[in-house]
Structures are given as C-alpha cells and as structure tokens.
C-alpha positions as CSV (number, residue, x, y, z in Angstrom):
1,M,-30.7,-35.8,-18.4
2,S,-30.1,-32.1,-18.1
3,K,-27.2,-30.7,-16.3
4,P,-27.7,-29.0,-12.9
5,R,-28.4,-25.2,-13.3
6,C,-25.5,-24.3,-11.0
7,F,-23.0,-26.3,-13.2
8,V,-24.4,-24.6,-16.4
9,G,-24.1,-21.2,-14.7
10,L,-20.6,-21.9,-13.6
11,L,-19.7,-23.1,-17.0
12,A,-21.0,-19.9,-18.7
13,F,-19.3,-17.8,-16.2
14,L,-15.8,-19.5,-16.8
15,C,-16.3,-19.2,-20.6
16,S,-17.1,-15.5,-20.4
17,L,-14.0,-15.0,-18.1
18,L,-11.8,-16.8,-20.5
19,A,-13.1,-14.8,-23.3
20,F,-12.6,-11.5,-21.4
21,Q,-9.0,-12.4,-20.5
22,S,-8.3,-13.3,-24.1
23,D,-9.7,-10.1,-25.5
24,F,-7.6,-8.1,-23.0
25,A,-4.4,-10.1,-23.7
26,E,-4.8,-9.7,-27.4
27,A,-4.6,-5.8,-27.1
28,K,-1.2,-4.2,-26.9
29,P,0.1,-4.6,-23.3
30,P,-0.6,-1.6,-21.2
31,N,2.0,0.6,-19.5
32,L,1.7,0.3,-15.7
33,V,2.2,3.1,-13.3
34,M,2.1,3.1,-9.6
35,L,1.7,6.5,-7.9
36,L,2.7,5.9,-4.2
37,S,2.6,8.7,-1.6
38,D,4.4,8.3,1.6
39,D,2.8,9.0,5.0
40,M,-0.4,10.6,3.9
41,G,-3.7,10.6,5.7
42,W,-6.6,8.8,4.0
43,T,-8.9,11.9,4.3
44,D,-6.3,14.4,3.0
45,Y,-7.4,14.8,-0.6
46,G,-9.9,16.9,-2.5
47,F,-11.6,13.8,-4.0
48,M,-11.9,12.4,-0.4
49,G,-13.7,15.6,0.7
50,H,-10.9,17.5,2.7
51,P,-12.0,21.0,3.0
52,D,-8.6,22.5,2.9
53,V,-6.0,20.3,1.3
54,Q,-5.8,20.9,-2.5
55,T,-4.9,17.9,-4.8
56,P,-6.3,19.0,-8.2
57,N,-4.1,16.5,-10.2
58,L,-5.2,13.5,-8.2
59,D,-8.8,14.8,-8.1
60,K,-8.7,14.8,-11.9
61,L,-7.5,11.2,-12.1
62,A,-9.9,10.1,-9.5
63,R,-12.9,11.5,-11.5
64,Q,-11.8,9.2,-14.4
65,S,-11.1,6.2,-12.1
66,A,-12.6,3.4,-10.2
67,V,-12.1,4.8,-6.7
68,F,-12.1,2.7,-3.6
69,P,-12.5,5.0,-0.5
70,R,-12.4,2.0,1.7
71,G,-8.8,0.9,0.6
72,Y,-6.2,-0.5,3.0
73,V,-2.6,-1.6,3.3
74,P,-2.3,-4.6,5.5
75,T,0.5,-3.2,7.5
76,G,0.8,0.5,8.5
77,L,4.5,0.9,8.2
78,C,6.6,1.8,5.1
79,R,9.1,-1.0,4.6
80,P,6.6,-4.0,5.2
81,S,4.0,-2.2,3.1
82,L,6.5,-1.6,0.2
83,H,7.6,-5.2,0.5
84,T,4.0,-6.3,0.0
85,L,3.7,-4.2,-3.0
86,L,6.8,-5.9,-4.5
87,T,5.9,-9.5,-3.6
88,G,2.1,-9.5,-3.3
89,H,2.2,-11.1,0.1
90,Y,1.5,-10.2,3.8
91,A,4.4,-9.3,6.1
92,S,3.9,-12.5,8.1
93,T,4.6,-14.3,4.9
94,H,7.4,-12.3,3.3
95,G,9.2,-11.9,6.6
96,V,10.0,-8.2,6.5
97,T,7.7,-7.2,9.4
98,G,9.3,-3.9,10.5
99,N,11.8,-1.3,9.3
100,D,15.0,-2.4,11.1
101,P,16.5,-5.3,13.2
102,S,16.1,-4.3,16.8
103,P,19.0,-2.4,18.1
104,K,18.3,-4.0,21.5
105,Y,19.9,-7.3,20.3
106,A,22.6,-5.9,18.1
107,E,24.3,-2.4,18.3
108,R,23.4,-0.2,15.3
109,D,26.0,-0.5,12.5
110,S,27.8,-3.4,14.3
111,E,28.8,-6.4,12.2
112,L,25.9,-8.5,13.6
113,Y,23.4,-5.6,12.9
114,N,24.5,-5.2,9.4
115,Q,24.4,-9.1,8.9
116,R,20.8,-8.9,9.9
117,R,20.0,-6.0,7.7
118,A,21.5,-8.0,4.7
119,Q,19.5,-11.1,5.8
120,L,16.3,-9.1,5.7
121,I,17.0,-7.9,2.2
122,S,17.7,-11.4,1.1
123,Y,14.1,-12.4,1.9
124,L,13.1,-10.7,-1.3
125,D,14.8,-13.5,-3.2
126,R,12.2,-16.0,-1.9
127,F,9.6,-14.4,-4.2
128,E,9.2,-13.4,-7.8
129,T,8.8,-9.7,-7.6
130,L,6.2,-7.8,-9.8
131,P,9.0,-6.2,-11.7
132,E,10.6,-9.6,-12.3
133,A,7.2,-11.1,-13.4
134,L,6.7,-8.3,-15.9
135,G,10.2,-8.5,-17.2
136,K,9.4,-12.0,-18.3
137,L,6.5,-10.5,-20.4
138,G,8.9,-8.0,-22.1
139,Y,8.3,-5.1,-19.8
140,L,10.9,-2.4,-19.0
141,S,10.7,-1.1,-15.4
142,H,11.8,1.9,-13.5
143,Q,12.2,2.5,-9.7
144,S,12.3,5.9,-8.1
145,G,11.7,7.1,-4.5
146,K,11.5,4.8,-1.6
147,L,13.1,1.2,-1.7
148,W,14.5,-0.7,1.2
149,E,15.4,-4.0,-0.4
150,G,18.8,-3.3,-1.8
151,S,19.4,-1.8,-5.2
152,F,16.8,-1.4,-8.0
153,Q,18.3,-4.3,-9.7
154,N,18.0,-6.4,-6.6
155,A,14.2,-5.8,-6.6
156,G,13.9,-6.8,-10.3
157,F,13.8,-3.4,-12.0
158,T,15.5,-3.0,-15.2
159,H,16.2,0.7,-14.6
160,G,16.1,2.8,-11.4
161,M,17.8,5.1,-9.0
162,T,18.3,3.4,-5.6
163,Q,21.7,1.9,-5.0
164,G,20.7,0.3,-1.7
165,F,22.5,-1.0,1.4
166,P,25.4,-1.1,2.1
167,E,25.6,2.1,0.1
168,K,25.5,5.3,2.3
169,G,21.8,6.2,2.8
170,G,20.6,2.9,1.4
171,R,18.1,2.4,4.3
172,H,15.3,4.4,2.7
173,G,16.3,4.7,-0.9
174,D,19.4,6.8,-1.1
175,V,19.6,8.6,-4.5
176,G,16.0,7.5,-5.2
177,L,14.8,10.0,-2.6
178,K,15.6,12.9,-4.9
179,I,12.7,12.1,-7.1
180,G,9.8,14.6,-6.9
181,R,11.5,16.9,-4.5
182,Q,14.1,17.6,-7.2
183,G,12.1,17.1,-10.3
184,I,11.3,14.0,-12.3
185,G,14.1,14.1,-14.8
186,E,15.2,10.5,-14.3
187,I,11.6,9.3,-15.1
188,N,11.5,11.4,-18.2
189,G,14.7,9.8,-19.5
190,F,13.3,6.3,-18.8
191,L,10.1,7.2,-20.6
192,D,12.0,8.4,-23.6
193,H,14.0,5.1,-23.6
194,A,10.9,3.0,-23.4
195,K,9.2,4.8,-26.1
196,E,12.4,4.5,-28.3
197,Q,12.5,0.8,-27.6
198,D,8.8,0.5,-28.2
199,K,8.3,-1.7,-25.1
200,P,5.7,-1.6,-22.4
201,F,6.8,-0.4,-19.0
202,Y,6.2,-0.5,-15.2
203,L,6.9,2.8,-13.4
204,W,7.3,2.7,-9.6
205,Y,6.9,6.3,-8.5
206,A,7.3,6.4,-4.7
207,P,8.6,9.7,-3.7
208,F,9.6,10.7,-0.1
209,M,6.5,12.9,0.0
210,P,4.7,14.1,2.0
211,H,7.0,12.3,4.4
212,T,9.1,14.4,6.8
213,P,11.1,16.6,6.5
214,H,8.2,18.7,5.7
215,T,9.9,21.4,3.6
216,P,7.3,22.6,1.1
217,P,8.0,25.6,-1.3
218,E,7.1,28.9,0.4
219,R,4.5,29.5,-2.4
220,L,2.6,26.4,-1.2
221,L,3.1,26.9,2.5
222,E,1.7,30.5,2.3
223,K,-1.6,29.0,1.1
224,Y,-2.1,27.1,4.4
225,R,-0.5,29.3,7.1
226,D,-3.6,31.3,8.2
227,G,-5.2,30.0,11.4
228,R,-3.3,26.7,11.6
229,P,-0.4,25.4,13.6
230,L,2.7,25.6,11.4
231,T,3.3,21.8,11.6
232,V,-0.2,21.4,10.0
233,A,0.3,24.0,7.5
234,K,3.6,22.4,6.4
235,Y,2.0,19.0,6.2
236,Y,-0.9,20.2,4.0
237,A,1.5,22.0,1.8
238,M,3.5,18.9,1.3
239,C,0.4,17.0,0.3
240,E,-0.2,19.5,-2.4
241,W,3.5,19.4,-3.5
242,F,3.2,15.7,-4.0
243,D,0.1,16.2,-6.1
244,E,1.9,18.7,-8.3
245,T,4.6,16.1,-9.0
246,C,1.9,13.7,-10.1
247,G,0.6,16.3,-12.4
248,E,4.2,16.6,-13.9
249,L,4.3,12.9,-14.4
250,M,1.0,12.8,-16.1
251,K,2.2,15.6,-18.4
252,S,5.3,13.7,-19.3
253,L,3.2,10.6,-20.3
254,E,0.8,12.8,-22.3
255,E,3.6,14.7,-24.2
256,R,5.0,11.4,-25.2
257,G,1.9,9.9,-26.3
258,L,2.1,7.2,-23.7
259,A,-1.0,7.9,-21.5
260,E,-3.5,6.4,-23.7
261,N,-2.6,2.8,-23.2
262,T,-1.4,3.3,-19.5
263,M,-3.1,1.8,-16.4
264,I,-2.3,3.7,-13.2
265,V,-3.0,2.8,-9.5
266,Y,-2.7,5.3,-6.6
267,L,-2.4,4.6,-2.9
268,T,-0.2,5.6,0.1
269,D,2.1,3.2,1.8
270,N,0.7,4.1,5.3
271,G,-1.4,6.6,6.9
272,W,-0.5,9.8,8.8
273,I,-2.3,12.2,11.2
274,Q,-0.2,15.3,11.8
275,N,0.5,16.1,15.3
276,P,-0.4,19.9,15.5
277,E,2.1,20.4,18.4
278,A,5.1,18.7,16.9
279,R,6.7,17.5,13.7
280,G,5.7,13.9,14.1
281,Y,2.6,12.0,13.9
282,A,-0.5,11.9,16.3
283,P,-1.7,8.8,18.1
284,R,-3.4,6.0,16.2
285,S,-1.6,7.1,13.1
286,K,1.5,5.7,11.3
287,Q,2.6,2.3,12.4
288,T,-0.7,1.5,14.0
289,P,-3.6,-0.8,12.9
290,Y,-6.2,2.0,13.3
291,E,-7.7,3.6,10.3
292,G,-5.3,6.4,10.6
293,G,-2.4,4.0,10.0
294,V,-3.8,1.5,7.4
295,R,-6.5,3.1,5.5
296,T,-5.9,4.7,2.1
297,P,-8.0,5.5,-1.0
298,I,-7.1,3.3,-3.8
299,F,-7.9,4.2,-7.4
300,Y,-7.3,2.5,-10.7
301,W,-7.3,4.7,-13.8
302,M,-7.4,3.7,-17.5
303,P,-10.1,5.8,-19.4
304,G,-12.0,3.8,-21.9
305,T,-11.1,0.5,-20.2
306,I,-11.7,0.9,-16.5
307,E,-15.2,1.8,-15.5
308,P,-15.1,5.0,-13.5
309,G,-17.0,5.6,-10.3
310,R,-16.7,5.4,-6.5
311,R,-16.8,1.7,-5.4
312,E,-18.0,0.8,-1.9
313,E,-16.3,-2.5,-1.7
314,L,-13.1,-3.1,0.3
315,A,-9.9,-2.9,-1.5
316,T,-6.4,-3.8,-0.4
317,S,-2.9,-3.2,-1.8
318,L,-2.6,-7.0,-2.1
319,D,-4.7,-6.8,-5.1
320,I,-2.4,-4.6,-7.1
321,Y,0.2,-7.3,-7.9
322,P,-2.2,-9.8,-9.4
323,T,-4.3,-7.1,-11.1
324,F,-1.2,-5.5,-12.9
325,L,0.1,-8.9,-13.7
326,A,-3.1,-9.9,-15.4
327,A,-3.3,-6.7,-17.3
328,A,0.0,-7.4,-18.7
329,G,-1.1,-10.8,-19.8
330,G,0.7,-12.8,-17.2
331,K,-0.5,-15.8,-15.3
332,V,-1.6,-15.0,-11.7
333,S,-0.5,-17.5,-9.0
334,K,-3.1,-19.0,-6.8
335,D,-0.7,-18.5,-3.9
336,L,-1.2,-14.7,-4.0
337,P,-3.7,-13.6,-1.2
338,G,-4.9,-10.6,-3.2
339,L,-7.5,-10.6,-5.9
340,N,-7.1,-10.0,-9.7
341,L,-9.6,-7.2,-10.1
342,L,-9.2,-6.7,-13.8
343,E,-12.6,-8.0,-14.8
344,E,-14.5,-6.1,-12.1
345,L,-12.5,-2.9,-12.9
346,T,-13.4,-3.1,-16.6
347,T,-17.0,-4.2,-16.3
348,G,-18.1,-2.4,-13.1
349,Q,-19.2,-5.8,-11.6
350,P,-19.0,-6.0,-7.8
351,I,-16.0,-7.6,-6.1
352,D,-16.9,-11.0,-4.7
353,R,-15.3,-10.4,-1.3
354,D,-16.5,-8.9,2.0
355,T,-13.6,-9.6,4.2
356,I,-10.0,-8.3,4.3
357,F,-7.2,-8.8,6.9
358,G,-4.2,-6.9,8.3
359,E,-1.5,-7.1,10.9
360,S,0.8,-4.8,12.8
361,F,4.3,-5.6,14.0
362,A,6.9,-3.4,15.8
363,H,9.2,-1.1,14.0
364,D,12.2,-2.8,15.5
365,I,12.2,-6.5,14.5
366,A,13.0,-8.4,17.7
367,D,13.7,-11.6,15.9
368,I,14.2,-11.5,12.0
369,E,13.4,-15.2,11.7
370,N,10.3,-15.2,13.9
371,P,7.7,-12.7,12.8
372,E,5.6,-13.5,16.0
373,A,8.2,-12.1,18.2
374,S,7.1,-8.5,17.2
375,L,3.4,-9.2,16.6
376,L,1.4,-6.4,18.1
377,Y,-2.0,-6.6,16.4
378,R,-4.1,-8.4,13.9
379,W,-7.4,-7.1,12.4
380,V,-10.1,-8.0,10.1
381,I,-12.8,-6.0,8.3
382,E,-16.1,-7.6,7.3
383,G,-18.6,-5.2,5.8
384,P,-18.9,-2.3,8.3
385,W,-17.3,-4.2,11.1
386,K,-13.6,-4.0,12.2
387,L,-12.2,-6.3,14.8
388,L,-8.8,-5.5,16.3
389,L,-6.9,-8.0,18.4
390,T,-3.9,-7.1,20.7
391,Y,-1.0,-9.3,21.1
392,D,2.0,-9.3,23.4
393,G,4.9,-8.9,20.9
394,E,7.9,-6.8,21.7
395,A,7.7,-3.1,20.6
396,N,11.1,-1.9,22.0
397,R,11.7,1.9,21.0
398,Y,8.1,2.7,19.9
399,K,6.2,1.7,23.0
400,S,4.5,5.2,23.1
401,T,3.1,4.6,19.6
402,H,1.7,1.2,20.7
403,P,0.5,1.7,24.3
404,R,-1.7,-1.3,24.1
405,T,-3.7,-0.1,27.1
406,E,-6.8,-1.9,25.7
407,K,-6.0,-5.6,26.0
408,G,-9.3,-6.9,25.0
409,P,-10.9,-7.0,21.5
410,Q,-11.8,-3.7,19.8
411,L,-14.9,-3.8,17.6
412,F,-15.7,-0.7,15.6
413,Q,-18.5,0.0,13.3
414,L,-16.7,1.9,10.6
415,I,-19.5,3.3,8.6
416,D,-20.9,5.1,11.7
417,D,-17.6,5.5,13.5
418,P,-14.8,5.9,11.0
419,A,-12.5,7.6,13.7
420,E,-12.8,4.4,15.8
421,Q,-14.0,6.2,18.8
422,N,-16.5,3.7,20.3
423,N,-15.4,0.2,21.0
424,V,-18.6,-1.9,20.9
425,A,-17.2,-5.3,21.5
426,A,-19.2,-5.7,24.7
427,E,-22.5,-5.0,23.0
428,H,-21.7,-7.4,20.1
429,P,-20.0,-10.6,21.5
430,E,-21.3,-12.8,18.8
431,I,-19.7,-10.6,16.0
432,V,-16.5,-10.5,18.1
433,A,-16.5,-14.3,18.2
434,K,-17.2,-14.7,14.5
435,L,-14.5,-12.3,13.5
436,A,-12.0,-13.6,15.9
437,Q,-12.4,-17.0,14.4
438,K,-11.9,-15.6,11.0
439,I,-8.5,-14.1,12.1
440,E,-7.5,-17.4,13.6
441,N,-8.4,-19.3,10.4
442,W,-6.4,-16.7,8.4
443,Y,-3.2,-18.0,10.2
444,P,-2.9,-19.5,13.6
445,V,-0.6,-17.8,16.1
446,K,1.5,-20.2,18.0
447,E,3.4,-18.1,20.5
448,R,1.7,-14.7,21.1
449,Q,-1.2,-14.4,23.4
450,T,-4.4,-12.3,22.9
451,I,-7.8,-11.8,24.5
452,T,-10.9,-12.6,22.4
453,T,-13.6,-12.1,25.1
454,P,-15.1,-8.7,25.3
455,Q,-14.3,-6.8,28.6
456,Q,-17.4,-5.7,30.5
C-alpha cells in the first residue's frame, strides 16, 4: 500500500530542511551584528524612497539584503522593544511593558520606586537572552548604546559599555550612550579582541541616534536647513549621522577581514514622526500602535548566503532571536513566538505566515506584576488588513499621546492607506470579527475592556 502523498511530501520537506540546517551548521559560525536605530520613522531612508533623507550606507547594505519594507516591532516604545530583542518574547510575556514604574504609585527615586526598578530588571533572569544562548555556542558578544536591563553582563554580554542601574544614568544605558555620537572606538577594540581570539561574535550596536537631543554636526544640518522647520532639519540630519556611523562600523569589519562571514540585521526600536513645531514627536508616532510607532524596515544582509531583494511578506523583530540563534548552529526553542527565517532568507522561499500581532502599553507601568493594568491597545495584521483594538488601561503621564478618542475597533487597509487615515471597520464587520477573534485567540485579556463591534 502506497503512503499518502501528503505524508511523502512532508517527509521530503523535513529531510531537505535537516540537510539545509546541517550544511549551514558545518560552515564556520557567522559573526552576527544588529544595527539598531533609535526613534526613526519607517519612511526615513533612501532605500525606502524618502525624497530628502540621505542614508547611503544603509542603502548600500539594503541593495545586498533581503529587505522587508513591511517590518514591525510588537511594541512601539524603546524599553519593551529592546527587551523583546534580548528575550525573543512579547512584552506581555517578558513583563517589561513600559519604560518606568508609574510615579503615581511611588515617588521617583524613593526606596519603593527603586525597588520596583530593580524588580523590572530582574525579569530578564526568567529568560535565556540571545547573548547568553550564543555564549554557550562559543560566541563573544559586545553591547553598546541603549540598554535598560542593568549592566551588559546582566544581559549576558561578555563585553560592553553600559554599567546599568543603580549607576548614575543607568536608565537608558549610561556610558553606552557615547557610542556613535563620540565614535566607535570601543567596538573597534572588541573586534580586534574577537579576531585575536579567533571566535565568532555578536555585536549589539544600538546608539542613541537619531533620538533626541537632535544635535547633528553643522556640516550635516546645513544640508537640510533650506525650506524646512529647524526641528525637521535637525531630525533629518540625525538620521544621516546615524547612517554615517553604520558606514564606519562596516569599514571596521572590512578592514579586519570580518565582513565576509558576517550576518547583519537592521531595524529601529520604534518609530518616529517629527513634530515640525516642537522638538518632540507628532501624534500617532512613538509609543503608539499606529504605523508611525511600530513599523520599521527590517533587512538581513549576508552576501553570497542571503538571497537579496525586496520581500513583501510581513516581518517582525520577534524573528531575529530565532534566526540569529539558528545561524549560529543553536537549537531554537518552540516557545519562541517568532520564526526562524534562515531557510527562507537563504533560498528566497516565501515565509509561511500571513499574520503578526502587537500590543501597546503605557510608558508608566501602573502595576509591574500585572501587564494588563497598563494595556492600551492590541493589534493584528493579516495581509493588507490591520485591526486595532482599544483597551481601558491606565496611561498616567502620557494621556495626550494616547487620547483613545476612538473607542471602537479601527480597521485599516494598509496597502492603500499606509498612513491609516480611513477607518473602514463599519464597512467590513466580517473582517473585524475574524481579526478580533485572532487577537483573542493570541492571548485572552481577563481584566481590560474593549469594543469589538464597529461603530456606525
């Protein structure tokens, strides 16, 4: 009796997958580099078609990369987004949903407030971070730039810059924030050490750029002054300054003969839309679940190994942990919600996924042991559709960022309406119902309330 065709096909696929993973593992483990900008809009690159912002170094990498213009971070705020990159999990799972404990319930820098800060940092101990997992495979690792979760050692890096809370300035990354704005000397020293030791490495380059303060060199600012508000000109110049530092890093890899066997991923931790009239961000930008807050181009670079080209599939920062770990020859846990994209990146095959999820919590964490207390939004994207549900969690100091005037479901057709100007929920109640059920199936909310029926 012949075996069913589906079984034979599945067996053939599994055999080819095992052979692919075996071939990749037998090669020398690749170096792994994460280029991570801070507060940068998803449109603000040459390779994304921006008419003014110049990013020649990232453009060059993008031409040689698998580029996902429809990339996302699940949470549009730096600390939870960075924690996701370290652990591979959603904020609702790793527990660091905002930047700080709410000062409403404990005065800033009081003993109770600092105890809560320390408790949030301790949540990292519940997971094996990517640097820790890579360390077991013989990797050296270096942290520079943003890091909220204590010192670089606390996050599992073998080398790094950030000393971390309770050190002065440890909230964002203290000494680590010098990287980029004051050169990349610390990275060069680490690269020399890794080469001398003949060990593969993981490099976390997360400079405080183009993040405020927007203080670009005058030579760059001058390029963008004409005809623009000064706030916009400064932001554009900061984007180019960040790009310059990426070029410096690439030059350092190439001069040491390290670029050939290196895999690079690029993304931003959260989005940004510059307010033309002030130094801060515009509405529907940073912190929010709108495209301006959570969308980012993501690209993977490794010429000769990764198939270059623009990919129309959805991508998420959750994929980076399993993909990097697999590239290093590690075993990827089934508990990770992201996908190991290694085979799809190297063969050009389509990704077998049409849906991704995200969530937004308040900047101020109302209850550090109960993520739902600060839950403001959850969202899902399936194909061209994005459904955004609004919840009644506490926002505290950032109510103006999260007005939540629209209480009902918001449905957007992102291909035709990437700026999310037209809520078409009332016209497509069946799509709203289907996607709302997907959100509920993702994880059920027990305390917070939302409205899933389109408003007429």
